[in-house]
C-alpha positions in Angstrom: 0.0 0.0 0.1 1.6 3.2 -1.2 0.2 6.5 0.4 1.4 9.7 -1.7 0.7 13.2 -0.6 0.6 15.3 -3.6 1.4 19.0 -3.9 -1.2 21.4 -2.2 -3.4 23.1 -4.7 -5.7 26.1 -4.9 -8.9 24.9 -6.7 -10.9 22.4 -5.2 -13.5 22.2 -8.2 -10.6 21.4 -10.5 -9.3 18.4 -8.6 -13.1 17.3 -8.3 -13.6 17.3 -12.1 -9.9 15.4 -12.3 -11.5 12.9 -9.6 -14.8 12.2 -11.2 -13.8 12.6 -14.9 -12.7 10.1 -17.3 -8.9 10.2 -16.3 -6.2 11.0 -18.9 -6.6 7.9 -20.7 -10.1 6.8 -19.9 -8.8 4.7 -16.9 -11.4 6.2 -14.3 -14.1 3.6 -13.9 -17.1 4.4 -12.0 -15.9 7.3 -9.8 -17.9 7.4 -6.5 -17.7 8.2 -2.9 -16.1 5.6 -0.4 -16.0 7.8 2.7 -16.4 11.3 3.7 -16.5 13.8 6.8 -20.1 13.5 7.0 -21.8 10.3 5.9 -24.6 12.2 4.3 -22.3 14.1 1.9 -23.6 14.2 -1.8 -21.9 12.1 -4.3 -21.6 13.3 -7.7 -20.8 9.9 -9.0 -23.9 8.4 -7.9 -26.5 11.0 -7.8 -27.1 12.6 -11.1 -28.9 15.5 -9.3 -25.6 16.4 -7.4 -23.2 18.6 -9.3 -19.3 18.9 -8.6 -20.3 22.7 -8.0 -22.4 21.7 -4.9 -19.8 19.1 -3.4 -17.1 21.9 -3.8 -19.1 24.7 -1.8 -19.8 22.0 0.8 -16.1 21.1 1.4 -14.9 24.8 1.1 -17.4 26.2 3.5 -15.1 26.5 6.4 -12.8 28.4 4.1 -15.5 30.9 2.9 -16.2 31.5 6.6 -12.8 33.2 7.1 -11.8 36.7 6.2 -10.0 36.5 2.8 -6.7 37.5 4.2 -7.0 34.9 6.6 -7.3 32.1 4.2 -4.7 29.7 3.3 -3.4 30.5 -0.4 -3.1 26.6 -1.1 -5.8 24.9 0.8 -6.2 21.8 -1.3 -4.9 18.8 0.2 -4.9 15.4 -1.8 -3.7 12.2 -0.9 -3.6 8.9 -3.1 -3.4 5.6 -1.5 -2.9 2.6 -4.1 -2.3 -1.0 -3.6 0.2 -3.5 -5.3 -1.4 -5.2 -8.7 -1.0 -8.6 -6.6 -3.0 -7.6 -3.8 -6.7 -8.4 -3.7 -9.3 -6.0 -4.6 -10.7 -4.1 -1.5 -14.4 -3.6 -1.1 -15.9 0.2 -0.6 -16.4 -0.7 2.9 -12.6 -1.6 3.4 -11.4 1.4 1.2 -13.5 3.7 3.2 -12.1 2.2 6.5 -8.8 3.1 5.0 -9.5 6.7 4.0 -11.0 7.2 7.6 -7.6 6.1 9.2 -5.6 8.2 7.0 -7.2 11.4 7.5 -7.0 10.5 11.4 -3.4 9.8 11.6 -2.5 12.7 9.1 -4.2 15.6 11.2 -6.8 16.1 8.7 -9.9 14.7 10.6 -8.9 12.9 13.8 -12.5 12.3 15.8 -10.8 12.2 19.1 -9.4 16.0 18.5 -13.0 17.6 17.9 -13.6 19.7 15.0 -11.5 18.4 12.0 -11.4 19.3 8.1 -13.9 18.7 5.5 -12.9 15.8 3.2 -14.0 13.2 0.7 -12.5 9.9 -0.5 -13.3 9.2 -4.2 -12.5 5.6 -5.7 -12.2 5.5 -9.4 -10.2 2.3 -9.9 -10.2 -1.1 -8.2 -6.8 -0.5 -6.8 -6.8 2.9 -5.2 -8.5 5.7 -3.8 -8.0 9.8 -3.8 -8.7 11.8 -0.6 -9.4 15.5 -1.1 -9.6 18.0 1.9 -9.8 21.7 2.5 -7.2 22.7 5.0 -9.5 24.8 7.4 -11.2 23.4 10.3 -14.6 23.6 11.3 -13.7 25.8 14.1 -11.6 27.9 11.9 -8.4 26.9 12.6 -5.5 25.2 10.5 -5.0 21.4 10.9 -1.7 20.2 12.4 0.1 18.6 9.3 3.5 18.3 10.7 5.3 15.1 9.3 2.0 14.0 7.7 3.8 12.1 5.3 5.6 10.0 7.7 2.5 9.3 9.8 0.4 8.1 6.6 3.2 5.9 5.7 3.5 4.2 9.3 -0.2 3.8 9.0 0.0 2.0 5.7 2.5 -0.6 7.0 -0.2 -1.1 9.9 -3.2 -1.6 7.1 -0.9 -3.9 5.0 -0.7 -6.5 8.1 -4.4 -6.2 8.9 -6.0 -6.4 5.5 -3.6 -9.1 4.1 -1.8 -6.9 1.6 1.6 -7.1 0.3 4.0 -5.6 3.1 6.4 -3.0 2.0 9.5 -2.3 3.5 9.5 1.0 5.7 11.5 3.7 4.2 14.2 6.1 5.7 13.8 9.3 3.5 17.0 8.1 1.3 15.1 6.9 -1.6 15.2 8.8 -5.0 12.1 10.6 -5.8 9.6 8.5 -7.5 8.1 9.4 -10.6 4.7 11.2 -10.5 1.5 9.7 -11.9 1.6 12.2 -14.6 5.2 11.6 -15.6 4.4 7.7 -15.6 0.9 8.5 -17.8 3.3 10.5 -20.2 6.0 7.9 -20.5 3.3 5.3 -21.3 1.8 7.8 -24.1 5.2 8.3 -25.6 5.9 4.6 -25.4 9.2 4.8 -23.1 9.8 2.0 -20.8 10.9 4.4 -18.1 10.0 7.9 -17.3 12.3 10.7 -18.0 13.0 11.1 -14.5 14.2 7.3 -14.4 16.2 7.4 -17.8 17.9 10.6 -16.5 18.9 9.2 -13.1 20.4 6.2 -14.9 22.3 8.3 -17.5 23.8 10.7 -14.8 24.6 7.5 -12.4 26.6 6.0 -15.5 28.3 9.4 -16.4 29.7 9.9 -12.7 30.8 6.2 -12.5 34.4 6.5 -11.7 35.0 10.1 -12.8 37.8 12.0 -11.4 37.0 15.6 -11.9 33.9 17.9 -12.8 35.4 18.3 -16.3 35.4 14.7 -16.7 31.8 14.6 -15.4 30.1 17.0 -17.7 32.2 15.8 -20.6 30.4 12.2 -20.3 27.2 14.0 -19.6 27.2 15.8 -22.8 28.6 12.7 -24.7 25.5 10.9 -23.4 23.3 13.0 -25.6 21.3 14.7 -22.9 20.8 18.4 -22.6 22.9 20.0 -19.8 22.5 23.3 -18.2 25.0 24.8 -15.7 24.1 26.8 -12.7 26.8 29.3 -12.2 27.3 32.1 -9.3 28.1 35.7 -10.0 31.4 35.1 -9.2 31.8 32.4 -11.6 31.5 29.4 -9.3 29.6 26.6 -10.5 26.8 25.9 -8.2 24.9 22.8 -9.7 23.4 21.6 -13.1 20.3 20.3 -14.6 19.6 18.0 -17.1 16.8 17.0 -19.8 15.9 14.3 -22.4 15.7 16.0 -25.9 12.4 14.6 -26.6 10.6 15.4 -23.2 9.0 18.7 -23.7 6.5 20.8 -21.7 3.3 22.5 -22.8 5.3 25.3 -24.4 7.4 22.8 -26.5 10.5 23.3 -23.9 12.8 20.9 -22.9 11.9 19.7 -19.0 15.2 20.0 -16.8 15.5 18.2 -13.8 18.1 19.2 -11.1 20.6 16.5 -10.0 19.4 16.5 -6.6 15.6 15.9 -7.8 16.8 12.7 -9.5 18.6 11.3 -6.3 20.0 13.0 -3.1 23.4 11.4 -4.4 23.4 13.3 -7.6 23.4 16.8 -6.7 26.6 18.3 -7.6 28.2 18.7 -4.1 27.4 14.9 -3.6 29.3 14.0 -6.9 32.1 15.8 -5.9 32.7 13.9 -2.8 33.2 11.0 -4.9 36.8 12.0 -5.8 37.3 14.1 -2.5 39.1 10.9 -0.9 42.0 11.9 -3.2 44.9 14.1 -1.5 45.5 17.3 -3.0 48.7 16.2 -4.3 47.8 12.9 -5.5 47.8 12.8 -9.4 44.7 11.1 -11.5 45.3 7.8 -12.1 44.7 7.7 -15.9 43.4 4.3 -17.1 46.0 2.0 -18.8 46.4 2.9 -22.4 46.8 -0.7 -24.0 44.0 -1.9 -21.5 41.2 -3.5 -23.4 37.9 -5.1 -21.8 39.1 -8.3 -20.5 42.4 -6.6 -18.7 39.8 -4.2 -17.2 37.5 -6.7 -16.0 40.4 -8.5 -14.5 41.8 -5.6 -12.5 38.0 -4.7 -11.5 37.4 -8.4 -10.4 40.8 -8.3 -8.3 39.6 -4.7 -6.8 36.1 -6.2 -6.0 37.5 -9.1 -4.1 40.1 -6.9 -2.2 37.0 -4.9 -0.9 35.0 -8.0 -0.1 37.8 -9.2 2.2 38.0 -6.1 4.2 34.3 -4.9 4.3 33.5 -7.2 7.4 36.8 -5.6 9.4 36.1 -1.9 8.8 33.9 0.8 10.2 30.4 1.7 8.9 31.5 4.8 6.9 34.1 2.9 5.0 31.6 0.0 4.1 29.1 2.7 2.9 31.9 3.8 0.6 32.5 0.4 -0.7 28.8 -0.2 -1.3 28.4 3.3 -3.2 31.5 2.5 -5.3 30.0 -0.8 -6.2 27.1 1.1 -7.5 29.8 2.6 -9.7 31.1 -0.8 -10.9 27.6 -1.9 -11.8 27.0 1.3 -13.9 30.2 0.8 -15.6 29.5 -2.8 -16.4 25.9 -2.2 -17.7 27.4 0.7 -20.0 30.2 -1.7 -21.4 28.7 -5.3 -21.2 27.8 -7.3 -24.5 24.2 -7.7 -25.8 23.5 -10.9 -24.0 24.5 -9.5 -20.5 23.4 -5.8 -21.0 19.7 -6.0 -19.9 20.4 -8.1 -16.8 23.3 -5.7 -15.7 21.4 -2.8 -16.5 18.5 -4.0 -14.2 21.1 -4.9 -11.5 22.3 -1.4 -11.7 19.0 0.0 -11.6 17.7 -1.7 -8.5 21.0 -1.4 -6.9 21.2 2.3 -6.8 18.6 2.2 -3.7 21.1 -0.2 -1.9 24.0 2.5 -2.5 22.3 5.2 0.1 21.7 5.0 3.7 21.7 7.3 6.7 25.4 5.9 7.1 27.8 8.6 5.5 30.2 7.4 3.1 33.7 8.2 3.9 35.4 8.5 0.8 39.0 7.3 0.0 38.3 3.7 1.2 36.7 3.2 -2.1 39.6 4.8 -4.0 40.4 1.5 -5.8 36.9 0.4 -6.9 36.5 3.7 -8.5 39.5 3.5 -10.5 38.2 -0.1 -11.6 35.0 1.7 -12.7 36.8 4.3 -14.5 39.2 1.5 -16.2 35.9 -0.5 -17.3 34.5 2.8 -19.0 37.4 3.7 -20.8 38.2 0.3 -21.7 35.2 0.2 -24.0 32.4 -2.4 -24.5 33.2 -5.9 -24.2 32.4 -8.4 -27.4 31.1 -11.0 -25.0 33.3 -14.0 -26.4 36.7 -15.1 -25.9 38.7 -13.8 -23.2 36.3 -10.8 -23.1 33.1 -13.2 -22.4 35.0 -15.0 -19.8 36.5 -12.1 -17.9 32.8 -10.5 -17.9 31.7 -13.7 -16.1 34.7 -13.5 -13.8 34.0 -9.8 -12.6 30.2 -10.6 -12.6 31.1 -13.7 -10.2 32.9 -11.2 -8.0 30.4 -8.4 -8.0 27.6 -10.8 -6.8 29.3 -11.7 -3.8 29.9 -7.7 -3.0 26.4 -7.3 -3.2 25.6 -10.0 -1.4 27.7 -8.5 1.7 26.2 -5.3 1.0 22.8 -7.0 1.6 23.8 -8.7 4.6 25.5 -5.4 5.9 22.1 -3.4 5.2 20.1 -6.4 6.8 22.1 -5.8 10.3 21.4 -2.2 10.2 17.7 -2.9 9.7 18.0 -0.8 6.1 15.1 -3.0 5.0 14.6 -1.0 1.7 18.4 -1.4 0.7 18.7 -4.7 1.7 15.6 -5.8 -0.5 17.4 -3.8 -3.3 20.6 -5.4 -3.0 18.9 -8.8 -2.8 17.1 -8.1 -6.2 20.4 -6.9 -7.7 22.0 -10.0 -6.7 19.2 -12.2 -8.8 19.7 -9.9 -11.7 23.4 -10.8 -11.4 22.7 -14.5 -11.1 21.0 -14.4 -14.4 23.7 -12.2 -16.0 26.3 -14.6 -14.9 24.6 -17.8 -16.5 24.5 -16.0 -19.7 28.1 -14.8 -19.5 29.5 -18.1 -18.3 27.8 -20.5 -20.5 30.3 -20.6 -23.1 33.5 -20.4 -21.3 32.5 -23.0 -18.6 31.3 -25.1 -21.4 34.7 -24.9 -23.0 36.5 -25.7 -19.5 34.2 -28.5 -18.9 34.8 -30.2 -22.3 38.8 -29.8 -21.2 38.0 -31.3 -17.9 36.5 -34.4 -19.4 39.2 -34.8 -21.3 41.7 -35.2 -18.8 43.7 -38.4 -18.3 42.3 -40.6 -15.8 45.5 -40.3 -13.4 45.3 -36.7 -13.6 41.7 -36.5 -12.9 42.0 -38.7 -10.1 44.7 -36.5 -8.4 42.2 -33.6 -8.7 39.5 -35.4 -7.2 42.1 -36.2 -4.4 43.1 -32.5 -4.2 39.6 -31.5 -3.4 39.1 -33.6 -0.8 42.2 -32.8 1.0 41.7 -28.8 0.3 38.0 -28.8 1.5 35.8 -29.8 4.3 34.2 -33.4 3.7 30.6 -32.0 2.8 31.8 -29.4 0.9 34.1 -31.4 -1.4 31.3 -34.0 -2.0 29.0 -31.2 -2.9 31.7 -29.8 -5.4 32.5 -33.3 -7.0 28.8 -33.9 -7.6 27.9 -30.4 -9.2 27.9 -29.9 -13.1 30.7 -27.6 -12.7 33.1 -29.9 -11.5 34.9 -30.9 -14.9 35.5 -27.1 -15.3 37.1 -26.9 -11.8 39.1 -30.0 -12.6 40.7 -28.6 -15.9 41.4 -25.2 -13.9 43.3 -27.3 -11.0 45.3 -28.9 -13.7 46.0 -25.4 -15.4 47.2 -24.1 -12.2 49.4 -27.4 -11.3 51.0 -26.8 -14.7 51.6 -23.3 -14.3 53.7 -24.3 -11.1 51.1 -23.6 -8.2 50.6 -25.8 -5.4 47.0 -26.1 -6.6 46.1 -27.7 -3.2 46.9 -24.7 -1.2 45.6 -22.5 -3.6 42.3 -24.3 -3.6 42.1 -24.3 0.2 42.8 -20.3 0.0 40.1 -19.8 -2.4 37.6 -21.7 -0.7 38.4 -19.9 2.5 38.4 -16.3 1.1 34.7 -15.7 1.5 31.5 -17.9 2.2 30.1 -19.9 -0.2 26.6 -20.9 1.0 24.9 -18.0 -1.5 26.8 -19.7 -4.6 24.6 -21.2 -6.9 27.3 -23.3 -8.0 30.4 -23.7 -5.8 32.7 -25.0 -8.3 31.8 -22.2 -11.0 32.9 -19.7 -7.9 36.2 -21.7 -7.3 37.1 -21.9 -10.8 36.8 -17.7 -11.1 38.9 -17.5 -7.8 41.6 -19.8 -9.1 42.0 -18.3 -12.6 42.1 -15.0 -11.0 44.7 -15.9 -8.1 46.8 -18.1 -10.5 46.5 -15.4 -13.3 45.3 -17.9 -15.9 43.6 -16.9 -19.0 40.0 -16.7 -18.0 39.1 -17.8 -21.6 40.2 -21.8 -21.4 40.6 -21.9 -25.1 43.7 -19.6 -24.7 45.3 -22.2 -22.0 46.8 -24.9 -23.6 46.3 -28.4 -22.1 49.0 -29.2 -19.6 51.7 -31.5 -20.7 50.3 -35.1 -20.3 47.1 -34.2 -19.1 45.1 -35.6 -22.3 43.4 -38.8 -22.2 46.1 -40.4 -24.6 48.9 -39.4 -22.4 50.2 -40.4 -19.0 50.5 -38.4 -15.8 51.4 -35.0 -15.7 55.1 -34.1 -15.8 57.4 -32.6 -13.0 56.1 -29.2 -13.4 52.9 -30.2 -11.8 54.5 -30.6 -8.6 54.4 -27.0 -7.6 57.1 -25.5 -5.4 55.6 -24.2 -1.8 56.8 -20.6 -2.6 54.6 -20.4 -5.4 51.4 -21.5 -3.5 52.6 -19.1 -0.6 52.7 -16.3 -3.3 49.2 -17.3 -4.5 47.7 -16.8 -1.2 48.8 -13.3 -0.7 47.1 -12.1 -4.0 
C-alpha cells in the first residue's frame, strides 16, 4: 500500500473534475465516494442530481467563513493510496475504513481531536482511492499536518498487515524521488519503458561512474546525449546543473529540466564532488592504462572487488558505506560496457542497486579509491565483445560483484535498512541471470577440457579437492555439473607451477560459499584470478601429459611451496 501526498492546490473544483472525470487515458471507471467527513455528503458519481459545484461549496464552506486575508493560499490537500497489482481487490467499505484512518493519522480529521477538516474519498479504480480535503477546520483553525507524510506511511504498514496485503519495507527518507503519476502516464503515451526522470537518473549515474573531476563528469554527460545546463554564481563558481531529454517537452514545447538533486540525493553536484574528495590534493589522477582492453579492465575490477569484499567485514560503517556506493559505480560501468546478451540484466541490476547505495550512514570517501578506479577503467576500456577472453572475464567480474552485493545485503540487514537490503537482494538475482548468460560459453569449454583429462590426472584433482575442502563441501563440489571445469582449472594451475591444493584451500576460505548457486563455478574464477590464468580456457593449452591419450602430468605439476604461498597473498 503506497500513500502519496501530492502538492497542495488552490482549486477544489479542479481536483473534483479530475477525480470524477474519465482520467487522462479513460482509466477512471465508476467514480464514487467511499467515505467523507459527513455520512450524508452528496456524491456526484452516484446521484445525477448532485453537481461538482455543490460538493465543492460544501467542502470549502469553512474556508469561506474566514476573512479573505486569513485564508490559506493553497488550501487543497490531496492524498492518493494505491495497492500493489498483486493485492486482492478491497471492497468500498474497506477502502472507506482506509480513508478514515488516513485522515485521522495525518491530522486532517481525527475524531478524538474534535473539529476536523472537510474531506471526501473518491474511488475510480479497483486498486486505489484519492482523498481531497480543504485545510481549514470547522472551528476556523488550521490542521496540524507536521510529518503527515511520515504518519500516513506508518499507518499504511499497519493496514497492510491487517488487510493481508503485500507488506512493503518502511522507508528512511533516502530513496530517490518517485516519478509522479503524470510522469508515468506521459511515459506510457510516448512508448517509453521508463519515465524521463528514471532515464535521466540512470544516465547521470553512468556518467558519474569512476569520474575524477567536474570536467570529466560534464564531458561524459554531454557525450551521453542529454541536454545539460550549468548553474553558475556571479563569482563564476559552478553551483549545480540540470539535465533534460531532448524529446521530453512541456506544453510550451520546451525541454523539461531536472536538477541532479531531484533525480537522487547523491546526484547533486556537491555529492558527486565527494566521490573524488578522498583523493589527496597532491595525488595525481590515475589515468586508465592506455593499452587496456575490456578483458584486462575486467580482471583488474574483479581483483579490486575481491579486495573490498575481504576487508568490508573488518572496517567501520562509514568505509563500508563507501564500498557499497562504489559497487554501484562498478555496476553502472559494467552495464554501460557489457555485451548484448548480458546488458539487460546488468542494467537492471545497476538500476535496482542504486537504492542500496544510499542510507543514513554517510560514506567516508577514500576507502573506495580502488573500486572507483576500476569503474573508470571499465568505462574507458570500451564495450566487451562477449566472447573469448572478454566474455570469460565478464563472467569472472560478475561472479565477484555478486558476492560484493551479497555482503552489502547482509550489512544493510544488520543495520535494519530494509529497503536497501531488499534492493541488494533483487540486484543479486539479476546478477545471477547475467552470470549464467556470460559464463555459459567459457564454462562449457572448460568442462570439455576437464572431461578430456587423463584418468590419473583427474583422480589427482579429486584427491586434491577432498584434501583442500571440508568433507561435505568437497562432496558437493564433486557432484556439481561444474566439477569438470574446476578439474581443468586445477590442472592448469598445477601446470603453471602452483601448489594447486593450497590455492584451492585458500580460494574456498576467502569468503562464504553458501550463497553461490554453483560452488565449483565460484572456485574456478577465484583460482583463475589468483593463478593469473587466462579466463578463456581456449587460450590455455592443455598441460603436458594431461590428455586422455597421455600419461600423468610431468614434474612441472609438482608446484613449489613458494608459489603456493605467493598465490595466497593475492
